[in-house]
C-alpha positions, 0 to 999 in steps of 0.5 A: 244427764238424760233419762235412757230406756235400754232394753235387752239388758241382762247380758251382751250389748244391753248390759255394757250399755247399762255400765256405760251410762251408769258410769256416765251419771245417766238415769237408766231404766234397764229392761229385760226378762231377766233383771237379776245381772243388772240388780246384781251389779249395783249400778248407779241411777239405774232402776231394772225390773223383768219385762217382756217386750211382747206383753201388754201388762208390761208395756204399761208397767214401764209407762207408769214407772216413767210418768210417776218417776221421770216424767220424759225419756230422752233416749230409747235404745231398742236393743233386745232381740230373738235370734234362731238358726234353723233351715227354713224348712225345719223352722217352726212358725212359732219361731218364726212368729217369736221373731217378729213379736220380739224384734218388730211388734215389741219395739213398736209397742214400746215405742208407742208407750213411750212416745208421749214422753219423748221430747222434741230432741229425744232419740230412738235408736233401734238395733237391727243387723246387717243381715237386714239390710237390703243387697248385704250378704245373707247367711242360710238359717237366719230367714226369720232373724234377718228378715225381721231386723229388715222390717225393723229398718224400715219401720225406723224409716217410716216413723223417722218420716212421720215425726219429722216435724214434732220429734223425736228422731228415729235411727237404725243401727244395722250391726255386724257380728258382735261377740255376744251370748246370743251369737255364740248360742246361734253360732258356737265357735264363730270369731266376732271381730267386735266385742260387746264392750266396743259395740256398747260404746259406740251405740252410747255415743251415736245414741247420745249425739247421733240425731244431731246429724241424722234422722231416718238413717241406716247406719251400718256398723260393720268393719266386715262383711257381714 
């Protein structure tokens, strides 16, 4: 059984991932600013507490938890994300910064915090977007979100190269549209072709086995464009 850390677990894909891993008998640490949904669900072998990926004290809390209770982390799934849909001429600098703080800098900081606990055969899975893939169809209004997700893709490639000798493996999944609360908040009424449960199933399988075949790869997970 694996020790698995997942961010962005209060709803959508993250919540479904915790459910799947719990049902599979794995031990999970579910991290989200709102810990109530996971706490109320009562999943087995699951620990949760309020966590803001942009706060140094919260990052330290995660390291201390792992050191005290687990000693090692087999899988890290950086799933948390911040999405704002606004014309570039109207988006505020604070919204732009928040996108990068959550989608890039926070991911880098949490990964740094947990790398000392990850074995050679560990796996870091970063959740990006098709909007961050160079050459893909882009949507107006997503200048902050998609550009930050593009930065996350490049960061993943760089970390895979830097740690290819000693591990762990790093891969990034560029997701197409998924029917989540975040998507509905940004694009009310948009009908995504894939449910959060379906995408979580794919991510869970990839997180467990994908590093055996991939390292530093961008996996485009979309049956349509986007």
